[in-house]
MIKE-257820 format. One record per residue: x, y, z of N, C-alpha, C in turn. Coordinates in steps of 0.2 Angstrom, whole numbers, plus 5000, padded with zeros to 4 digits. Layout:
BEGIN
XYZXYZXYZ ...
//
This chain:
BEGIN
529547814931529247884933529047924927 529547914922529447954916528747924912 528747854913528147824910527447844913 527447864920526847884923526747954921 527247994920527148064917526848064910 527148024906526948014899526147994899 525947944903525347924904524847974906 525048014911524648074913524548124908 525048144904525048184899524648164893 524648104892524248074886523548074888 523348064895522648064897522348134897 522748184899522548254899522448284892 522948254887522848274880522248244877 522148184879521548144877520848184879 520848204885520348234888520148304885 520748344884520648404880520348394873 520548344870520348334863519648314863 519448274868518748254868518248314870 518448354875518048414877517948454871 518548474867518548514861518048494856 518048424855517648394850516848404852 516748394859516048404861515848474861 516248514863516148594863515948614856 516348584851516148604844515548584842 515348524844514748484842514148524845 514248544852513648574855513748644856 514048674851514248754851513648794853 513048774851512448814852512148814859 512448764862512148754869512548794874 513148824872513548864877513348934876 513148964881512849034881513249084884 513449134881513849184884513449234888 513849274892513449324897513049374893 513249384887512849434882512249404880 512249344879511649304877511149294883 511449284889511049274895510749344897 511049404896510849464897510249484893 510249454886509749464881509149424884 509249364886508749314888508349354894 508749384899508549414905508049474902 508249514897507849564895507249544892 507249484888506649454885506149434890 506449404896505949374901505649434905 506049494906505749554909505149574905 505249574898504749604894504049554894 504249494895503649444895503249454902 503649474907503349484914502849544914 503149594911502649654910502049634906 502149594901501549574897501049534901 501349494905500949444909500549484914 500849544916500449584922499949624919 499949644913499449694910498849654908 498249694909497649664908497549654901 497749694896497649694889498149644886 498749644889499249594885499249524888 498949514894499049454897498749394893 498149404889497949344886498449314881 498849364878499349334873500049324876 500149334882500749324886500949254887 501549224886501649154887501849144895 502149194898502249194905501649224908 501249184911500549204913500549244919 501049254924501049294929500449294933 500249234936499649214939499649244946 499149284948499049314955498949254960 499249244965499149194970498649204976 498549274976498149294982498449284989 499149274988499549274995499849344995 499549375000499749445001500249465006 500449415010500949435015501349375017 501949385018502449335020502449325028 502649265030502649255038502949315041 502749335047503049385051503349355058 503249285059503449255065502949255070 502349285069501849285075501349225073 501449195068500949135066500949085072 500349055073500348995077499748955076 499848885078499248845077499448775074 498948735073498948665070498648665063 499048645058498848645051498948585048 498548565043498648515038498848535032 499148495028499348515021499348455017 499148455011499148405006499548425000 499948384997500448404992500348364986 500048384980499948344974500348384968 500848344965501148374960501748344958 502048304962502648264960502548194959 503048154960503048084959502648044965 502648084970502248054976501748104979 501248074982500748124985500948124993 500948184996501148185003500548225007 500548195013500048235018500548255024 500348315026500748345032500348365037 500648365043500348405049500948455051 500748515051501248565053501048605060 501448605065501248635071501748705071 501448755072501848825072501748855079 502348865082502348885089502548965089 502148995093502249065094502649075101 503249045100503749045106504249095106 504249145101504749195100505349165097 505349095095505949065092505749045085 505149065082504949045076505048965074 504848925079504948855078504248825076 504348765072503848725069503948655069 503448615069503548545069503248515063 503548465059503248445053503248365054 502648335053502548265052502248255045 502548205042502348185035502248115033 501848105028501748035026501648035018 502047985015502047985008501647935005 501347945000500847894996501047894989 501047834986501147834979500647874975 500847894968500347914964500247874958 499847824958499847774953499647804946 499847764941499747794934499047794933 498647744935497947744934497547814937 497847834942497547894946497747954942 498447964940498648024937498448034930 498247974927497947984920497247954919 496847954925496247934925495747994925 495147994929494748044929494748084935 494448144935494548194941494248164947 493648134947493348114953493748064957 494048014953494547964955495147994959 495448054955496048084958495848114965 495348154965495148184972494948144977 494548084975494448034980495048004983 495547994979496147964981496548014986 496548074984496848124989496448124996 495748124995495348125002495548065006 495548005002495647945006496347945009 496847965006497547975009497548015015 497148075014497148125020496848085026 496248055025495948015030496347965033 496747935029497247885032497747915036 498047975034498548015038498248035044 497648065044497248085050497148035055 496947975053496847915057497547895061 498047895056498747875059498947925064 498847985063499048035068498548055074 498048015074497448025079497148095078 497048125072496748195071496048195069 495748135069495048135066494548175070 494648185076494148225080494248295080 494848315077495048395077494748425071 494548485071494348525065494948565064 495248555058495948585056495848625049 496248685049496248715042496748675038 496648675031497048635027497348685021 497948675020498248705014498348655008 498148675002498248624997498748644992 499348604992499848624987499648584980 499548624975499348594969499848624964 500348584962500848614958500748614950 500248644948500048654941499748724940 499848744934499548814933498848824934 498648864939497948884940497848954940 497248974938497049044938496649054945 496849094949496549104955496149174955 495549174959495249234960495149254967 495349204971495449214978495949154981 496049164987496549114990496349044990 495649034991495448964992495048944986 495248964980494948944973495448944968 495448894963495948894958495648854952 495648884946495448844940496048824937 496048754936496648724932496648744925 497248774923497348794916497548744912 498048704914498348644910498748594915 498748534913499148484917499848494914 500348474918501048474916501348404920 501948394919502348344922501948274922 501748254916501548184914500848174917 500548224921499848214923499348234917 498848184917498348194911497648174914 497448204919496848184922496248214918 495748174917495148194913494648234917 494348284914493748324917493948374922 494648384923494848434928495048504926 495248504920495448564917494848614916 495048684918494448734918493948724923 494148684928493648674934494048704940 493648714946493948734952494248674956 494848664957495148604960495048604968 494948664971494748664978494048634979 493648664975492948634975492848564974 493248534970493348464969493548424975 494148454978494348424984493848424990 493548484990493048484996492448434995 492248424989491748374987491948304989 492548294988492848224989492848214997 493048275000493148275008492448265011 491948295008491248295011491048215011 491248175007491048105007491248075014 491748095017492048065023491748105029 491148085032490748125037491148125044 491648085044491948075051492548125052 492748165046493248215047492948285045 493248335049493048405048493648445046 493748455039494348495037494148555033 494448605034494248675031494848695026 494648685019495248705014495248775014 495748805017495848885017496248915011 496748875009497148905004497348854999 497348874992497648834987498348864985 498848824985499548854985499948814979 500348854975500748824971501348804975 501748744973502348724976502848774977 502848824971503348874971503248924977 502648944977502448994983502548954989 502348894990502548854996503248864998 503648854993504448854995504548924997 504348984994504449044996504249055004 503649035005503349045012503749005017 503948945015504348905020504948945022 505348965017505949005018505849065021 505249095019505049165022504949165030 504749105032504649095039505349095043 505849065040506549065043506949135041 506749165036507149225034506649275031 506549325035505949375032506149415026 506749405024507049445018506749405012 506549335013506449295007505749315003 505849334997505249364993505249334986 505649284985505649244979505649174980 505249134977505249064977505449034971 505848974971506148944965506148874965 505848834960505848764960506248744954 506748704955507148674949507148594951 506648564948506648484949506348454943 505848414944505448384939505148434934 504948484938504648544934505048604936 504948664933505348724936504848784935 504948824940504448884941504748934946 504548994946504749044950504149084952 504149114958503649164961504049214964 503649274965504049334969503449374971 503649424976503149474978503149534974 502549544971502549604966502049654969 502249714967501749774970501149774967 500549774971499849774968499749824963 500049884963499949934958500149914951 500549854951500749834944500349774942 499849754946499549694944498849714942 498749714935498149744932497549694933 497749624934497249574934496849574941 497149604946496749604952496649674954 496049684957495849754959496249774965 496349844966496649874971497449884970 497649934973498349954972498749954979 498449934984498849934990499249864992 499849874994500249814996500549774991 500649714992500949664987500649604987 500749564982500449494981500949454978 500949394980501449344976501149324970 501649334965501449314958501849244956 501449204954501649134951501849144944 502449154942502549174935502349114930 502449054932502348994927502749004921 503449014923503949024918504048974913 503848914915503948854910503748864903 503248904902502948924895503348974892 503849004895504249054892504549034885 504449064880504649044873504149004869 503548994872503048954868502848994862 502949064862502749104856503349114851 503849074852504449074848505049124850 504949154856505449204858506149174860 506149104860506849074862507049034856 506649034850506848994845507548994842 507849054843508549064841509049024846 508849004852509248974856509048894857 508548874854508348804854508748764849 508948714851509348664846508948614843 509248574838508848524835508648474840 509048464845508948414850508348434854 508248504856507648534860507048514856 507048524849506548524845506248444844 506748404844506648334844506248314850 506548334856506348314862505548344863 505448404861504748434861504248394857 504448374851504048334847503848264850 504248234854504148174857503848174863 503648234866503348244873502648244872 502348244878501548234879501248304877 501648354877501248424875501748464870 501748444864502248474859502048544859 502548594858502448664857502348694864 502248664869502148694876502648684881 502748734886503248724891503948724888 504148754883504748754880505348774884 505248824889505748844893505948784898 505348754901505448704906505748644903 505648634896505948574893506748584892 506948644893507648664892508048664899 507648664904507848674911507748614916 507148584916506948544921507248474921 507348434926507648374927507248324923 506548334922506148284919506348274911 506748324908506948324901507648324900 508048334905508748344904509148274902 508848224905509148154904508948134897 508348154894508148134888508548174883 508648234884509048284880509748254879 510048224884510748194884510748134879 510148094880510048034876510048044869 509648104867509648124860510248144857 510648184861511348204859511848144858 511848094863512248044862512047994856 511447994855511147944849511447974843 511348044842511648074836512348064835 512748084840513448074840513648004838 513347954841513547884840513347874832 512747894830512647884823513147914818 513447964820513948004816514647974817 514647924821515347884823515747924828 515447964831515948004836515947974843 515547924844515447884851515347814850 515647774854515447704855515647664848 516147684844516347654838515747654833 515247704834514647704830514147654831 514247614836513747564838513147584842 512547584839511947614842511647554846 511647564853511347514857510547524858 510247474860509447474862509347534867 509847544872509747594877509647664874 510147674869510147744865509447754861 509147704859508547704855507947704859 508047694866507447694870507347754874 506747784873506547854876506447844883 506847894887506747894894507247844897 507747814893508147764896508747804900 508947854898509447894902509047944906 509047944913508747984917509148044920 508848084924509248144927509748114932 509548064936509948034941510648004938 510547984931511147954928511648014926 511348074924511648134922512048164928 511748164934512048194940512548144942 512448084942513048034944513648044940 513548044933514048054928514448114929 514148164932514548234933514848234940 514948184943515348184949516048174948 516348234946517048234944517548204949 517448214955517848194960517948114960 517448084957517548014956517847994949 518148044946518448024939517948004934 518047954931517647924925517347864927 517447834934517147774936516447774935 516047824938515347824938515047824931 515347864926515147864919515247794916 515847764917515947704914515447654917 515347654923514847604926514147614923 513847674923513247684920513147664913 513647684909513647674902513647594901 514047564905514147494904513447454906 513047484911512447454913511947464907 512047514903511547534897511847494891 512347444892512547404887512847444881 513247494883513647544878514347524878 514647494883515347474883515847524880 515947584884516247644882517047634883 517347674878518147674879518247734884 518847744885519047804890518747874886 518947874880518747934876517947944876 517547894876516847894876516647924883 516947894888516747924895516847994896 517448024893517648094894517148134890 516948114884516448144880515748144883 515548094885514848084888514848134894 515348124898515348164904515248244903 515648264897515648334895514948354892 514648304889513948314886513448334892 513548294897513048304903513248374906 513848394906514048454909513748514905 513748514899513548564894512748574895 512448514895511648514896511448544902 511748514908511548544914511748614915 512348634913512648704913512148754910 511948734904511448774900510748784904 510548724907509948734911510048784917 510648784920510748824926510848904923 511148904917511248974914510549004913 510148964909509448994908509049014914 509048964919508748974925508949044928 509649054928509949114931509749174928 509649174921509449234917508749254919 508349204920507649224921507549244928 507949214933507949234940508249304941 508749314937509049384937508549434935 508149424930507549464928507149484934 506949434937506449444943506749484948 507449474950507749504955507849584953 507949594947508049664944507349694945 506849664943506149694944506049714951 506149664956506049684963506449744965 507149744963507549804965507249864962 507049864956506749924953506049944956 505649894958505049914962505249944968 505749934971505949964978506350024977 506550044971506850094969507550104973 507850044973508550034977509150034972 509650064973510250054969510549984971 510549964977510749894979510249864983 510149794982509649764986509949694989 509649684995509849624998509249584999 509249524996508649484997508849404997 508249364998508349294999507949264994 508249204991507849164986507749094990 507149074991506949004993506948954988 507348904988507448854983507248784985 506848754980506748674981506848644975 506848574975506848534969507448494968 507348434966507848384965508448394962 508348434956508948454952509448494956 509148544959509548594963509848554969 509448504972509748474978510248424977 510148384972510548324971511048324966 511048374961511548374956512148404959 512748374958513348394962513648464960 513448494954513748564952513248614951 512548594951512048644949511948704953 511948694960511848754964512348804963 513048774963513548824963513548864956 513448824951513348864944512848914944 512248894947511748944947511849004951 512148994957512349054961512849104958 513349074955513849104952513649154946 513149124942512949154936512449214938 512049194943511549254945511949314948 512449294952512849354955513149394949 513349354944513749394938513249434934 512649414934512149444930511749504933 511749504940511449554944511949574950 512449604948512949624953512749674959 512149704957511949754962511349724967 511349654967510949614971511349574975 511249574982511649534987511149474988 511249414985510749364985510949304990 510449294994510549234998510149174996 510449114994510049064992509849014998 509249005000509048965006508648905003 508948845005508648785003507948775008 507448755004506848745008506748675011 506448675016506348605019505648595019 505448545014504748525013504348595011 504548625006504248685004503548675002 503348624998502648614996502248605001 502448565007501948545012501948595017 502548605020502548655026502348725023 502548735017502348805014501648815013 501248765011500548765011500248785018 500548745023500348765030500448835032 501048855030501248925031500848975028 500648965022500149005018499449015022 499248955024498648945028498748985035 499348975038499449005045499449085044 499749105038499749175037499049205036 498649165032497949185030497549185037 497649135041497349135048497549195052 498149215052498449275056498149335053 498149345046497849405043497049415044 496749355044496049355046495849385053 496249355058496249375065496349455065 496949475062497149545062496649585059 496349565054495849605050495249615055 495049565058494549575063494649625068 495249625071495449675076495549745073 495749745067495849815064495149845063 494749795060494049825058493649845065 493749805070493449825077493749895079 494349905078494649975080494350035076 494250015069494050075065493350075064 492950025066492250025065491850095068 492050115074491750175076491850235072 492350235067492450295062492050285056 491650235055491250225049490550245051 490350305048489750335050489250325045 488650295047488150285042487750345040 487350345035487050405032486550425038 486250375041485750395047486150435052 486750405054487150445059487250515057 487450525051487650585048487050635048 486450605046485850645047485750675054 485850625059485750645066486250705067 486850695065487350755067487050815063 486850815057486550875054486050905058 485550865060484950885064485150915071 485650885074485850915080486250975079 486650985074486951045072486451105071 485951085067485351135066485051155073 484951115077484651135084485151175087 485751165087486251205091486351275088 486251275081486251345078485751385080 485151355081484551395083484651415090 484951375094485051395102485551455102 486051455097486551505098486251575095 485651575091485351635089484851665093 484551625098484051645102484351675109 484051725111484251765117484251725123 483751685124483651655130484151585131 484351565125484751505125485451515123 485651575121486351595118486851585123 486751595129487251595134487451525136 487051475135487251405136487351365130 487251395124487351365118488151345117 488251285114488951265112489151295106 488651305101488851345095488651415096 489151455097489051525099488651575095 488751565088488351605083488551675085 489151695084489351765086489251815080 488851865082488751925077489451955075 489551965069490251995067490152075065 489552095065489352165063489652175055 489752125052489952135045489252125041 488952185038488252185036488252185028 488752175025488752175018489352135015 489252115008489752085005490052134999 490652124997490852174992490452184986 490352244983489952264977490352284972 491052294972491452304967491752384967 491452424971491552494972492152514977 492352454981492852474986493552494983 493852534986494552554983494952594989 495552594988496052624993496552574995 496952605000497552565003497352545010 497452485012497252455019497752415021 497852415028498252365031497852305034 498152255034497852195037498352155041 498052135047498452095052498152025052 498551975052498251905052498551865058 498151845063498451805069497951745069 498251685068497751635069498151565070 498851565070499151505070499851525073 500351485071501051495074501451545070 501151575065501451625061500951685061 501251745061500851815061501051845054 500551875051500651915045500451985045 500852025042500552095041500552115034 500052145031499952155024499752225022 499952245017499752305014499352285007 498652305007498252285002497952344998 498052344992497852404987497252384983 496752414984496152394980495952444975 495852424969495652474964494952454962 494452504960493852484958493752504950 493152494948493052514941493252464936 493352484930493552434925494152394926 494652434929495352404931495352374938 494752344940494652324947495152274948 495552284954496052234956496252234963 496552184966496852184972497552174972 497952214975498752204975498952194983 499352144984499552134991500252124992 500452154997501152155000501152125007 501552075008501552045015502152025018 502252015024502851995028502551945033 502951885034502751835039503251845045 502951835051503351835057503151775061 503651745064503551685068503251715075 502851665078502651685085502951625090 503451635093503751585097503251555103 503351495104502951455109502851495116 503451525118503451555125503051625124 502951655118502451705118501751685117 501651635113500951605113500651585119 501151565124500851535130501151585136 501351645134501551695140500951735142 501151805143500651855145500351885139 499751915140499351945134499752005132 500052045137500452105135501052085131 501352035133501952005129501751995121 501151955121500951935114500752005110 500452045113500252105109500852155107 501352155112501952195111502352165105 502352095105502652065099502352075093 501652075093501252095087501452165084 501452215089501552285087502252295084 502752255087503452255085503452235078 503052175076503052155069502752205064 502252245067501952295063502452345061 502852365066503352425066503852405060 504052335061504552315056504252315049 503652295048503352295041503252365039 503052415043502952485041503552515039 504052495042504752525041504952495034 504852435033505052395027504752425021 504052445022503652465016503752545015 504052575020504152645020503552685021 503052665025502352695026502252705034 502752725037502652725045502252785047 502252835042501952895044501152895043 500952855038500252855036499752825041 499252855042498752825047498152785043 498352725041497952685037497352645040 496852635037496252595040496552525040 496352485046496652425047496152375049 496152315046495752255047496152205051 495952185057496352135061495952065061 496252025057496051955057496251915063 495751895067495951865074495551805074 495851745072495551685071495351645077 495051675082494851645088494151665090 493851625094493151645096493051715099 492751765096492651825099491951845099 491751875105491051905105491051985103 490752005098490852065096490152115098 490352175100489752225101489752265095 490252275091490252315085490752285081 490852315075491352285070492052295072 492152345077492852355079492952345087 492552295089492552275096492552205096 493052165099492952095099493252065106 492852035110493052015116493151935115 493751915117494051845116493651805121 493251755118492851705122493351655125 493851625121494251575124494751565118 495451545121495951535116495851465113 496051455107496051385103496751375100 496851325096497451305092498151315096 498151295102498751295106498951365109 498551415108498751485112498451475119 498851505123498651505131498851575134 498951625130499251695133498751715139 498951735144498551755150498251825149 497751835153497451905154497151925147 496951875143496651895137495951875136 495751815139495051795138494651845142 494051865139493551915142493751985140 494351995137494552065135494452085128 494452145127494352165120495052165116 495052125111495752125108495952185104 495452225102495552285098495852335103 495552335109495852385115496552365116 496652295117497352275119497852295113 497652285107498052305101498252385102 497652425103497752495103498252515109 498152475115498552495121499352475119 499452425115500152405114500452455109 500052485104500252535099500452595103 499952615108500152675112500752665116 500852605119501452595123502152605119 502052585112502652585108502752655106 502152695105502252765103502652785097 502552745092502952755086502552775080 501852745080501452765074500752755077 500252775072499552765074499152735068 498652695070498252665065497552665066 497152665061496352665062496152595061 496052565067495752495067495052495066 494852475060494152485058493752415059 494052365059493652295059494152245063 493852205067494152145070493752085066 494152045063493851995058494051925060 493551885059493751815059493951785052 494451735052494751715046494151685041 493651655045493151625041492751675037 492651735040492251785037492651815032 493351825033493751845028493751805021 493751735023493651685017493051705013 492451705016491851725013491851785009 492151835012492251905009492651905002 493251865003493651854997493351824991 492951774993492551734987491951784985 491651814990491151864988491351914983 491951934983492251984979492251964972 492351894971492251864964491551834962 491251814967490551784966490051814971 489551854969489051884973488651834977 488651774974488251714977488551684983 489151704985489451674990489251704997 488851665001488651695007488851645013 489251605012489551555017490251555016 490651555022491351545022491551485026 491951435024492151375028492951375028 493151365034493851345035493951275037 494351235033494451165035495251165035 495551185040496351185040496551165047 496951205050497251185057496651185062 496151235061495551235064494951225060 494351225062493751215058493251265060 492951295055492351345057491951365051 491451395052490951415047490651485049 490551525044490151585045489651585039 489151625040488651635034488251695035 487951725030487551785031486851765033 486651785039486051765042485551825042 484851815041484351875041484351905048 484351965048484452005055483851985059 483251975056482651955060482751895064 483251845062483351785066483851795071 484251855071484751855076484451895082 484251865087483851895093484351935097 485051915097485451955102485752015099 485552035093485652105090485052135088 485052205090484452245088484352255081 483752255079483552275072483352205068 482952215063482652165059482752165051 483052225050483252235042483852205040 483852185034484552165031484852095034 485452095033485852025035486452045039 486652005042487352005046487651945045 488351945045488751885045488851855052 488651795052488651755059489251715059 489751725064490251675065490051625069 489951565067489651505071490051485076 490751485075491151455080490951385082 490851345076490551275077491051225080 491651245081492151195084491851175091 491451215094491251195101490651145101 490351135095489751085094489951025098 489550995102489650935105489950945112 490051005114490351015121489851005126 489250995125488650985129488550905129 488950865126488850795126488350765120 488150815116487650795111487850745106 488550745105488850695100489250645103 489150635109489550585113489550515110 488950505107488850435104489250415098 489550475095490050455090490750465092 490850495098491550505100491850435102 492450425099492850355101493250365107 493550315109494050315115494650355113 494750355106495350395104495250465104 494650485102494450555103494550585110 494250535114494350555122495050565124 495450515122496150525123496450585121 496350605115496550665112496350725115 495650725117495350785121495750795128 495750735131496050735138496850765138 497150745132497850765132497950835129 497450875127497450935124497550995129 497651055126497651115131497051135134 496451115130495751135133495351075133 495451025138495050965139494250985139 493850945136493150955136492851015132 493351045128493051105124493251095117 492851125112493051115105493051045102 492551005105492550935103492450915096 491950955093491850945086492550965082 492851015084493451035080493950985081 493950955087494450905088494350835084 493750835081493650775077493650795069 493750855068493650875061494250925058 494650945063495150995060495850965060 496250995056496950965054497450965061 497251005065497751015071497650945075 497150915075497050855079497050785075 496950785069496850725065497450675066 498050705065498650665066498750635073 498450675078498550645085498050595086 497450595083496950535083497250475080 497650485074497950435070498450405075 498850445078499450415083499150375088 498550395091498250355097498050285094 497750285088497550225085498150175084 498650205081499250165080499550135086 499550175091499850155098499350095100 498750095099498250045101498349985097 498449995091498549935086499249905088 499749945089500349915091500349875097 500049905102499949865108499649795107 499149795102498849725101499249685096 499849705095500349665091500149665083 499749715081499549725074499949765070 500449805073500849855069501549855072 502049865068502749885070503049825075 502849765073503049705077502849715084 502349745086502149755093502649805097 503049835094503549875097503349955097 503149985102503050055102503650095103 503850125097504450165097504450225101 505050255102505050315106504650375102 504750375096504450435092503650425092 503450365092502650355092502350375099 502750375104502550405111502550475111 502850515106502850585106502150615104 501850655108501250695106501450735100 501050745095501150795090501550765084 501850705085502350685080502050675073 501350655073501050635067500650695065 500950745061500650805059500150785053 499650825052499150815047499450815040 499950855039500250845032500450775030 500650735035500850665034500250625032 499650645035499050605033498950625025 498950685023498850705016499350665012 500050665014500550625010500350555009 500250525015500150455015499550425011 498950475011498350455008498350465000 498950494998498950514991498950454987 498450454982498350394977499050384973 499350434972499950424968500550394972 500450394978501050374982501050294983 501650264981501750194982501850184989 501750114991501850094998502550105000 503050104996503750114997503850185000 503450234997503550304999503250315005 502650275007502350275013502850255019 503150205017503650175022504150225023 504350265018504950315019504650365024 504050395023503750445027503750415034 503550355035503550325042504250325045 504750305040505450305043505650365045 505450425041505650495044505350505050 504750475052504450485059504750435064 505250395062505550355066505150285067 504750275062504350215063504550165057 504850105060505150065055504650015053 504350025047503749985045503849935040 503449885040503449835034502949855029 502849825024502349835019501649835021 501549775025500849765029500749825033 501249845037501149905042500949965038 501249975032501050035028500350035026 500149975024499449975022498949985028 499149965034498649975039498650045041 499250075041499350155043498950195038 498950175032498650215026497850205028 497650145029496950135031496750175037 497150175042496950215048496850285046 497350315043497350385040496650395036 496550355032495950355028495250365032 495250315037494650315041494550375045 495150405048495050465052494950525048 495250535042495150595038494450595034 494150535033493550525029492950545034 493050525041492550545046492550615047 493150645047493250715048492850755042 492950735036492650765030491850755031 491650695033490950685033490550725039 490950725044490650765050490650845048 491150865044491150935042490550945037 490450895033489950895028489250895031 489150855036488550855040488350925043 488850955046488751025049488651075043 488951075038488851125032488151115029 487951045029487251035026486751065030 486851065037486351105041486351175040 486951205038486951285037486551295030 486751255025486451275018485651255018 485451205022484751195023484451255026 484751285031484451345035484451405030 484951415026484951465021484351455016 484251395014483651375009483051395013 482951375019482351395022482251465024 482751505025482751575026482551605020 482751585014482551615008481851595005 481551535009480951515007480851485000 481451454998481451424991481451344991 481151314986481151244985481851214984 482251254980482951234978483351294978 483951284982484451344983485051334979 485251384976485951384973486351434977 486951414979487351454984488051434983 488551484984489251464984489551474991 489951424993490351424999491051434997 491351495001492051505000492451465005 492951425002493351385007494051395007 494351395013495051395014495251345019 495951335019496151285024496551225021 497151215024497551165021497251095020 496851075025496551005025496151005018 495751055017495251055011495751065005 496251105005496651114999497151054997 497451035002498050985001497850915002 497350895006497150825007496850795001 497150734999496950704992496150694992 495850674997495150654997494650695001 494850745006494450775010493950815007 494150855002493650894998493050854995 493250804991492750764988492250734993 492550704998492050675003491550725006 491850785008491450845010490950855005 491050864999490550884994490050834993 490250774993489750714992489350714998 489550725004489150725010488650775010 488850835008488350895008487850875003 488050854997487550834992487050784994 487250734998486850675001486350705006 486650745010486150775016485750835015 485950865009485550925007485450925000 484950874998484850864991484550924987 484150964991483851024988484251084987 484951074989485351134988485951114983 486051164978486551154973487151204976 487651164979488151204982488751204978 489051264976489651274973490251284978 490751254978491351264982491851304978 492051364981492551404978493151414983 493751404980494351404984494451484985 494651494992494751564993495551584992 495651644990496351664990496451714995 496851685000497051725006496451765009 495951725012495451755016495651795022 496151775025496351805031496651875030 497051875024497351945022496951985018 496851965012496451995007495752015010 495451955013494751965016494752015021 495252025026495252075031495152145028 495552155022495652215019494952235016 494652175013493952195010493452205015 493452175020492952185026493052265028 493652285029493852355031493552395025 493652385019493452425014492752425013 492352375014491652365014491352415020 491652405026491452435032491552515031 492152535028492252605026491652635021 491552585016491052605011490352615014 490152565019489552575022489452635027 490052645030490152695035490052765031 490352775026490252835022489552845019 489252785017488552795015488052815020 488252785026487852805032487852875034 488552905033488652975035488253015030 488252995023487953035018487153035020 
//
């Protein structure tokens, strides 16, 4: 018994001594966590370099765009072919993808050898061989009569400009085919396939095996956004934000980047970590100085690395009694399969002894222990370096998503990972140690390069079909220049109808006289009250106007809410509420006893008989108070003041907010004769020659006309451009059939149009996984401010997703792109229609003045114009295009409804005083 213990102790001691000896010898191959974190940082820097347009040419990690923009979402279906070139065998596959709710697929494959004369011959022979193998496969599977899409897995670095094109940058993995480098490999395959007239195959996608691995695993786990190959070669790919990829146009969405990380260190960045054995191995390779990272990691080189180490140790008398056998001198004699087998610790030293004996090395027990430990150090270093680069990718993904902690999946393929007894465990452990804030699942790919190519093709097929449906839904929102000219001409016709006595009653554009007959001249002065009613809030203002050299306007105001029950209650309740708010303000300002002149901004269509008389034509913007339509709102306000019997006011003018906007800008720029509101509502006013206004007596001077253009199209004249979504929004509104133009151009309705489109696309299965959430069913959920936020150029898709999540819409990256596109189509059309209407007005002004070229200023207010990132630009461009003889300046109004109302009151007072004199 004692003898057994002694023997065991002796073996353990022997083992420890041998391990220490090897550890000392291969000290530089053992990498600490600090070193790995440094490698990780170096790799991150190389990724950034590879993504930049200016730095990419000198980057070793090429970060090649794959033009794969989407991961599988489970709705893919169909029959696909795939061919896979890149390993020791060529493979042909048929993949059937079923849309059965279970995400199931069926794979049939056939393997073909890749003879040396083919992989080191010329390009035409290689692609003819691929085409011949595919033909054989299709005959075997009885597929020759079918037209099938094909994905081509080509596991070599390619520069792609689209999914179905790839220029070979360089051969790797012992391939040395002449005449292929710098040519399009898809074009070469198509040419070879065309020689076979009896098959009809459409090459839809060129895929790197790494991308194929990610896509295969992505079909089974939608969190998978990284692909990793550790086999004969090594590489990684991942989904990068488009805004970071300078090499490809566009900022929307994501694209899979094929890192081609094998070349990491080719610029000397890893020289401090490369040992004398790495350098010797590199010098003896087919491509010295290239793919240096791959030569430290991939199974193609690890066996050779072990041989070089054992050879030197033997020469120095540390192994095999210093006897160098032929096997140790023969390049390639020790392969990865030997290294893997020798590292099977559970089998003790028996495997190691057997392999070394077969190589005529006749090892002692000490030799076996030492060789086994050399294998461990070499493969462990490979796993460590691989983990560091992978950790860099995971960190970049997490930072792109702005997450403190990220959960993701890495799809993996490759012989080294699959067959080596310790490799996978080591890799997982080190990755989790380097990125503790990433919860990583490692998913083994099943035929990543074949099934993956089919999945890329299936996704491309799905996206093409989806794109067709989305384009069809949004096509009616794309207005040609010809259509916009028609809208402009129709608007002009309707403007004329509204001005003429005989047609005014039936005109949709009411062209209401405002009795505002002048713009500010700078002599206005005094204290004025202004009321502003036009939305869900009501304002009372005190405005102090000074004239002369110290010309200024000072304002004090208070905002009061108008509850929904008052907006939609009785007229008496509404005006009593307004008077209550005025009383509060006068009390607050300490001016209850003063009888101040007052301007009442009433932003609803009114027919005026004089400047202080305004009969409500009809409510808009969600107001529904009864007993108001057809009544004089000034009288209703006076009645409410009388009922309260606390104060008296001199109501001088009832003002539309659009007119107020024009007057505010007119105070700064005398050339401003048009006012535009592009906000909750949409409207325009302008100074018209009295001689053209048939419904008002007199031909001298000008008067401001409040067009109330929101009703344009209520007679059906623009039905040709109204979409089914516009009709749904109109039918669900408080005033069906009315204000149709406003419902296509104003902020109050744009979000609702977007919501209707999103519902339709979701029903078609193009959004939100086909699930219409409760929040999407709610009318008004999609406020126009969300359109402005979503369309902001500065907003990454991640932030778009957050906005949608706030709305209860759980979206993917692809969903966010589509939602952004929908918002863009709706708001662009609104701006173009608004521009077409405004072009009709400025053209009319030009003709009124009888000039060849008109210079004019438009005063503008409204949240849509001010806050939307593109509305103002598109509006201006449209006006320029449709009214080329008019030089239009757009001037932002400062508080047209408040300051403007006071200025109108002041101008009216000035003109009244002049009249009296």
